[in-house]
N, C-alpha and C positions, 0 to 999 in steps of 0.2 A: 504493500497499499505505500501508495506516494501521500507524502505528509505536507501542506501547503500553510503559511500564514498571509491572509492577504486583507487590507483594509477594505472601507468604503468605499465605491467605484471600482478599485482594481477587481481584474477580470484574472482567468485561467484560460487557456486557450488547448483545446484536444484537437490536433489532426490540423486539418485547414478549416471546417468549418464550424466546428463547436467550438462557443466562447460562454465562460460561465462567468456572472458579474454578482459581484454582494456591491448588494442594491442599498440593504439598510440591517444595522443593525442595535436592535432594541432588547437590551437585558443578556437574558439565555436565546433567542430571535433569533436567526441571519433570516432573511429577502435577499430571494441570489432570483439572476434575470438567465437566464439556457436562452442565444442563437443559437439555432437547428434547422438543417431544412426539413419540409416537412415530411417528405423520407425517417425522420430518426424517431420513434415513439420515444415522451420524453413519461414516465411514470411516477411518482413519491413509491418509494419503497416497499409499502404495506401495500397499495391499490396493483402494483407491480404480483406480489405476493399470494396475495387473492386472485389474480387474473389467472398467473400459474393452476392453483388447486383446485381454481374450477375447469381448466380443461381436462387436468390429468383426473379431475374426478369425470367428466363426461367421459371420458377415455374408458374409464370403468363400470362401465352401466352394461348391470349385464345382460346374460345373452335371450333370455324369456323375454326382456321389457323391451327389447330390440326386435325378436320377430314379434311380439305386439304390436310395435307398433308399425313394423312392415306389413300386416296382414292388414290393420288398420285402414293405410293407405290403397290398396289395391280395390 
């Protein structure tokens, strides 16, 4: 893990396309601005983990439920 110290209005560049800027610091909260191409998906970590869990849950649907859904569509 790379650890950097930045002050308000300073930024970090990731590759050529992504810039992360410290917009504000208020107590223990930091407000970040992220400039990235629209093709780059950006999520808060807890949301990203929830999406992964939902995708894993969807993959593990029991076969009998899938069969039931397929019969209903016919």
